[in-house]
C-alpha positions as CSV (number, residue, x, y, z in Angstrom):
1,M,0.2,-0.1,0.1
2,S,1.1,3.2,-0.7
3,E,2.5,6.1,1.5
4,H,-0.7,8.0,0.0
5,S,-3.3,5.3,0.2
6,R,-2.1,5.3,3.9
7,V,-3.1,8.0,4.8
8,M,-6.4,8.0,2.9
9,V,-7.1,5.7,5.0
10,F,-6.2,7.0,7.8
11,R,-8.2,10.3,7.2
12,L,-11.5,8.4,6.6
13,L,-11.1,6.5,10.1
14,S,-10.6,9.2,11.8
15,T,-13.2,10.8,10.0
16,L,-15.9,8.2,11.2
17,I,-14.4,8.2,14.5
18,K,-14.9,12.0,14.7
19,I,-18.4,12.1,13.6
20,G,-19.5,8.3,16.3
21,L,-17.6,10.4,18.9
22,A,-19.5,13.6,18.1
23,S,-22.8,11.9,17.7
24,L,-22.2,9.6,20.9
25,I,-21.7,13.2,22.8
26,A,-24.7,14.8,20.9
27,G,-27.0,11.9,22.1
28,A,-25.7,11.4,25.9
29,V,-26.7,15.4,26.0
30,L,-30.2,14.6,24.5
31,T,-30.9,12.2,27.1
32,Y,-29.8,14.0,29.5
33,L,-32.0,16.8,28.3
34,D,-35.7,14.5,28.2
35,V,-35.2,14.0,24.1
36,S,-35.9,10.4,23.0
37,A,-35.6,9.5,18.5
38,D,-39.0,8.7,19.0
39,Q,-40.5,12.3,20.0
40,V,-38.0,13.9,17.6
41,L,-39.9,12.0,15.2
42,A,-42.8,12.6,16.4
43,D,-42.2,16.7,16.1
44,L,-41.6,15.9,13.1
45,G,-44.8,13.9,11.8
46,I,-42.9,10.9,11.3
47,T,-43.3,7.2,12.4
48,P,-40.2,4.8,13.1
49,E,-42.2,2.1,11.0
50,R,-42.0,5.2,7.7
51,V,-38.8,5.7,8.4
52,Y,-38.0,1.7,8.0
53,A,-40.4,2.0,5.1
54,A,-38.5,4.1,3.6
55,A,-34.8,2.7,3.6
56,E,-36.4,-0.5,2.7
57,Q,-37.7,1.4,-0.6
58,A,-34.4,2.9,-0.6
59,L,-32.7,-0.2,-0.3
60,E,-34.6,-1.9,-2.7
61,W,-34.5,0.6,-5.1
62,A,-30.3,1.0,-5.1
63,L,-29.2,-2.5,-4.8
64,P,-30.6,-3.7,-7.8
65,N,-28.7,-0.4,-9.7
66,I,-25.9,-0.9,-7.9
67,A,-25.6,-4.5,-9.3
68,L,-26.3,-3.5,-12.6
69,G,-23.3,-0.5,-12.3
70,A,-21.1,-2.8,-11.3
71,M,-21.7,-5.4,-14.2
72,V,-19.9,-2.3,-16.6
73,V,-18.0,-0.4,-14.2
74,V,-15.6,-3.5,-13.1
75,P,-14.7,-4.7,-15.9
76,V,-13.4,-2.2,-17.3
77,W,-11.9,-0.9,-14.6
78,I,-10.0,-4.4,-14.8
79,V,-8.8,-4.1,-18.0
80,I,-7.9,-0.3,-17.0
81,Y,-5.6,-2.1,-13.9
82,L,-4.1,-4.7,-16.4
83,F,-3.1,-2.3,-19.1
84,R,-1.7,0.2,-16.5
85,P,1.8,1.1,-16.9
86,P,4.2,-1.0,-13.7
87,R,4.5,1.4,-11.3
88,G,8.0,1.6,-9.1
């Protein structure tokens, strides 16, 4: 793995950890203030069931499109990878 790749992976992991930590702190503060996810959804006029249904619809739409796109992108990527000049 090149140095550039390591730096990019480190930045991605660092960002994900920061987002997770910020979310944990925000959730703890909201819990301390007696705010729940159900209350927030109710204030927005959304039920948890609608959230799950929307997520399910999104997956039902996205997965076939990802698979179809991958049938084109992956072979093209393989050909490009095989024919690029060697590094080093």
